[in-house]
N, C-alpha and C positions, 0 to 999 in steps of 0.2 A: 558493354560487355560481349566483349569479342563474341563465335564460337567458342575461339581457339584458344581462350581464358579457359582456367578447370576455377570451376566453383571455391565460395572458400571455408573458409572454417569456421576463421573470428574475421574481427568488424575491423578496420581499417583504426587501426592509433589515430585516435585524436583529444587532443590537447579538454576540446567539446565532452568528448566520451571519457574520461578522468573523471572531472569536473563534476557532471549530472553523477557519478557513478557514485563520489565521494561523498560527494553534497548530501546523497540520498542515503549515501548508509550512515550519520549523521540524525537523520530525522529520524530512519527506524530503527534505529539501535535506542532515541533513547523512547520510543513508546515502551520498551519491557525494559530497559537497564533499569529504569529507578526504579520502580517493583523491588530490584535486590536488598534498595536501601531503603523501604520502606517501615520496615522496625526502626533500623535507627533515627531514623527522621521523628519517630511518633516518641520513642524516648526522651531524644533533645530537645526538641520544638513545639512537639504538641501535646504536651504535660498525660502524654500514652492514650492517647485518644487515637480512634482512627485517623492515616493518615493517607485510603484511598483518593481523596480528589485532587491530589497531588497528581493524580495518576489519570483522575476522569475530565481534570478544565481542561489538560496539556490536547486531550484527545478530541475531547468535546469542542473547541475551538479549531483545532487544525482539518474536523474535518467538517466544519459547519462554514469556515471563511478558502475553501482547498476548491468551491466548486466558483466559487465572486473572485477567486487568482485569479482562475482558472479562465473565463471571461474574458478579465481587460485584459491577462500577459495576449487575447488574441487583437488586444484594440488598439494597447496600451504601448505593448514594444516584451519581448522574454528577456531579454538584457537590464534593466532598467528596477525590473521585481523580482529579478532574479538573485542581480547583486543584493538590492534589500531584504528579502530574505534571509537570505546569507549573516548581514550587519543585526539585523532587529536579533534572530536567532544566538548567534554569538554577545552581542549588548543584556538579555534575559535569561543566558546563560550564567554572566556574570551577576549578575543581581541575585537567581538563583543560591550561586554557590557564600554570596554575604546573604541570604535570608535573614533574621532576628526569627520569625515567629512566621505559623504556619498558614496567615493571610500574605504577612510578603510571596513567601514562595508560593501559593496562589496563585496571586496578580503575574507575576513571572514566570511562570506554567502557560496562561493565559498570551501572552507576547512569544516565549515562546513559541505554542501552538501556532498561532499569528504568521512566522517565521518559517515554518517548518511547510504551513498552507503553502507560500510564495519560492518554497525549491523541489517543493513535488508537483507545482500546478507546471511549475516549469518547464519541468526535466525532460516528459517526451514531443514535447514539443522542441526542447534544442538540439535533441537527437533525430528525432522529424525534419528539421531545416538541411541539420549536418548531411546526412543520409536519406540515398533513395536505394528502390530498391531491395533484394534482398543485402546490401547492404544496412539498411537500415532496419532489416525485422534481425540479421543477429546484433546485431549494437540495440535494439533495446530487449534484444534477447536476456542479452549478458548485463545490461541492467534492471530485473526483472532476476533472476539468479541474484548478479549480485547482496541487491535491495532482501531476496527473503533468509541469504546467506547471512544477512549484518544482523537480521533479527532473532532468528534462531543462535549467532555469535554476542546476544547479549547479556544473557544470565551465566555467560565464564564473564565477560569482561565486567561486568559491575559487579563480582561476586570476586575476585582476585582487588579491585579501585576498595568498593565497602571492605572487606577483613584488614586491609593496608591500610588504609588511607584517611576512612569512617567516609559517612555521604556525600559529605561536599563535594569529593572529588569528582562524584557521578557525574554531578555538572559543568565539575574547575575541566573537567577534561576538553572537553567543547573548546574549551577559547583555542587554544592555541592549531586547535585540528578550522577552529572556523576560519578564524585568521590568514590561516594556508588558502583557505579555498577562497576567502574572498579577493585574497590575490593576484590567486590561481584564474579569478571571471572577469577580472579585469582587463586580464590580460588577451585571455586564450577569446574570450565571448566574442561575435564581428557585430560591427553596429550596421552591416547591412539591415538594407528596407522590408528581407522575411524573419528577422529577428530581433526589430527594433524598431517598435513606431507603425508593426504593420497593423488595416484599418486604421488608420487616424487619417482618414482619409475622406473614408467612411459619411456614409447620412450620421445627419442626425439619432436615430435610435442606434447607430451603433457604439454615438459613444457615450449613452446614458450604460448606467450600471445597478441591477437587481436589488438594492440596496432590505428595500423593506425584505426581498424573497429572503433574504442571507440571514437576516434577524429570525424571523421564522422558523427561522432552518435552522438557528441555533439555538432560536428557543427547546424548536421539540425532539429531537438529538439531546441537548443535554437529560428534557424531564425523563430521557425515556432512559436516559442512560444510569440517572439516578433512582429512577424506577429499577435497574435492571441490576441495580447495586446494596439493592433493600437487602440486612442480612435475612434469611428464607426461617428462618426459626423464629421470628417472630410476626405473630397478627396480623391479618391488616388493617389497618386506619384508615380514619378520616384524609389523613391528608397523603396514603397510596394513594388516593382514589385522584385528590384536587391535583392530584404529579400525573396521575394518570391521564387526568380529563383535559390538561395542559399539555399534554405528548400528544394527545392526540389533533386535538381543534389545533395547532402550531401544525401540526405534519397537513392538517385537511387546508389548514387556511396558504399554503406554502403551495402544494402543486397545484392552489385554484388562482396563484397570482399566475404564474406562468405560465397556464396558460393563455392569461389575457398582456406578459409582461412584455412591449418591442422587443425589450434586449432580455430576455429571462437568462436565471441563475443557470439553471439544469433545463436544456433543452426536449421536451420531454416527446418529442418527437422523435428522436431518434429510439427510442425503443419501440418501435413501431418495428424498425430491422428488424428481422432475430437472430440474426448474429451477430448482434451490440449486445443483445437482452442474453442472450446466450454465455457471452463476454463478461459483461458485467456479473452476472449470475456465477461465475466460474470466479472472478478477482471475490466475491465475499466470497464463499463459502472455500476457498483457498486461507485465507484470513483465519475463518473459523475454525479451520483441523491444523493449519501452523502455530499459531501463536496459542490458538485454546486450547489442542492439542502437547503443543512444547508445555506447558505448566503447568502441566500435571504429573504430565511426566518428569520433568522433574524432581518436583515433590516427592513422587517414586520413589525414584534415585536418590532423593536423601532421608525421609524420612523409612519408605521401608527398604534400603537396603544402606543407610547409612551412611553415605558420601558425605563428605564435604559440600561447601557449594562451589568451590573448584569444579573440583572432580567430577561433580551432575551436571556442570556447565564443559564441562573436555567429553561427554561422554556422549552430548549431544554432537561431534564433534564431526563424525560418520557422517552425517544430515547435511553438517555445510558442507563438503567435500560433495557430496552427489549432486545436490543442489547447484555447482557452479557447472563442473562438469555440464551433467545432462540438460543444464537452460540451454548452453549451444547446441548441444542436440537437437533440446525439443525446434528453437530457431532452424532450425536449418532445415529439419525434417516436413515443415510447411509448408519447402519450398517444391519438394515433390509427393508430397501426399496430400489428402485432405486431410485440414486444421482440426474441426470435429472429431477425425481419427485421433489423431494425435495429441491434442486435447485430453481425448475420452482414455487413451491406452496410459498416457498419465494417472489421471490421475483413480483408474485400475490401479497401476503398480501403489500408489498412493496404499488407496484402503488397502495391497494383500499385507502392507508395509503392517499397518494398524492390527489386518488384523490378526494375523502373525504378536503380536507385541501384546494384545488382549490374554490369544493361548497361553506364552514361555512367562508374563511377572511371577513372580512370585517368590515373597520376602527371602530368598534367601539364588534367587534365579545371580549364577558367575554372573557377569556383567559381559564377557564377551560372549553366551552365548545369544545378545539384544543388537551384534553388531549388522547382519546382517539384513536383519530386519528393519531397520538403522539409518541403514545402507537404503535401500529401498521403498522408506517414506521419502528419503529425504530428491531420492533420483524421480519419484512417478511424482515428486512435484516439480523438478525444476522444469519438467519435459512439462506435465500441462502447463506450468503457471508461466514460464518464458513466451510460446506462442500471440497466450491471450493479451497483451498491450497489443502487438503487429496486428493482430486480425479486430480489435480496435479500433486502429489509425485506421484501417484498411478501408472498411465500408461507413468510413466519417467522410467526408468535406472539408476541404485543407485548412480552409479556414477556421474548421470546429476540434482543429486538433487540442488549442487550450482547455476548449472545453469537455475533451474526453480526460482528458488530466484528470483534472481535477475531477472526473465524475468518480473514476477508476480509486485514487483516492481517498478519498472520503466512504466511499463500500469499504478502501480495505481499510481505515482508522473503523467504519463502522463495524466490519467482522470480528479484527481481532477484541474489538470491546463487547458483539455481544457471546460470537468463540469464549471466553471467557468468564460471562457471568453465566452463558447458556449451561456449560460443558461442569462451571462449576458448582450448579445447582446436581446434573445427575453424582457427581462426585460426591454432593453432599447426602444422597439418597442411599448413596454407600456406604462410605467411609465414612472416616472418623481416628479416633488419635490407637496410636499403637503401632506395628504394619505394616500387620496380618488386613484392617480396616482400612491403613489408606495403601495396599494392594487391593480390594478389591474395589479402592470408588476409581484408581489407575486403570484397573482393569475398565468398571464402568463409561471410563471416558474415549477408554480406546475404542471397545465396544461399537458403540456410536457414531466415533470420527467412521470407520469401516463404513458404518452405511449411510452415509453422510457423503462419504465420499463414491459410493451405486450412485448414490441420486445426480449430484455433480455427471460422472458417464451419463447416463441419463440426459442432462440438461449440452453436453455438450456434443454424443452423436445429436442426439435430437435437431437443436436448433444453431447447433454450428454448421450448415449443408456445406458442400462444394457450391451449388451452385447459389449459395446466401454468401460466396464470400468475392471480391472479384480479386484474380489476381493482378499479384504487384508489378509496377514498371519493372523491367528492366535497368539494371546502377549507372548511369556514364559508362562512361570506358577513363576518361581521366580521374582520379583520388583527393582533386581537389573539391571543395566545401559544393553538395548538391548547389541544386537550380534554386528560389524562392519563390515558386513553384509550379506544384506538378501534379499536375493531369488524372488522374485512373481511363485507366486503359478503355477504350471503347470499343462500349456493347456489353463489358462486365460489371460495372458500377450500378451502383444500390441506386432507384429516383432520387432524386436531393428533394427536398419541399420547393414551393417554389419560392419560403422567405429564406431558405439558405439560397436559392441560384441569386438570389438580387443580391446579399452581399454575399458572396462569391466574386461577382460582378463586381461592383464598390474600389471595393479589394484588386482586384483583381485590373485594375485601371489606375487606382492609387501608386501601384506599381510597377507598371507599365513603365 
């Protein structure tokens, strides 16, 4: 960018950006939209039993497989895996729509989670290949803001569909959207070396896949999720102990395998960089607060204020609007301000919103009195959330961007599950039947969320310091696709471990 050009406010429009945002929206919406239809699913095909497994199987499959797909995308190519992900996600949505029983539906949800993993793991790498410098930060910021906002809109969308057409419509809506996304992907995704086949010519270690690590991760996440979703009022049993031991053993074995695998699913050495660890913790806390907090706020809207599901979802709209607008502001600010301070300021504003809601809500609070705190929640989330992705990409070697995307998506899935379960336990301690009890439970959840937001501020300011995040390289003057290979500005990058240096060299020679 020349000195006379004005700084951008939005990333350059491209088919890749539209595709990645739309496909990610499908995946994120499916994280929460199905929860709206769970009572109807239980009554229809589960013989009145709990249908929580429909949510759990999707989250566990996506969370466990995303790191594997992210590593594969660094070596096999973005285009083919992204197309496969959209295809699997759409076809499994068709299977879920036609499910005759709960077992069929759960199998379809596992396949749907696998497709979602391929989509999420390739989103950031595709944007990183297409954009550079300031444009890349803005594009990643737009992607992050849209993804979070789409998750917040899911209760509205799910409520309308479930009330109007039944629970099968929650899955059927993916069919035309998925087909359109696949057609767009075929048209706009390039076949350039940087996006398709990257690393294919690397050494033998680069072509290996850590299947054992992936299976251990899935086992550990699955056991931990089942444990978190156990009813809080039931006494601890021998089965619960077995599940806990399985989760701990599988997690420990996964970490041990990652330290020895020649091509690990998760490169643990990346977490030795404080800025990367801070960004990952921020992602985890963001989903705990956003997804977990919104679930019980919507419950207050419906049971505390007596709103319909559609009305309760519509009251979440201020968060959606503020998230979109301020996400772009956050992406812009990290170009001139220390990223840690920007992210910390966003979480501080988000915490103010939570605290204000905790003080304001009562069974008789008028809905309009909640709009300003909801705007603060959304604005803070946009400012804090969008730059986190850019920070994670900046401090990582270019050939590891797919692994970064997988790690981000895994932690986001875990944050959504952990947040819902942990804040649910807080709600159960104070809440109960009746408007007053529901309000008390929601107030406790919002108070804990405000405290967690304060923790996120400390994490961001402490770990994501200005000296720990390299400056971004300037965007190219031409508005065409970014070069396949971009190296950090000399003298500002974090030291790359020796194994990563060798991988980068092999990949660079393959592309030259």
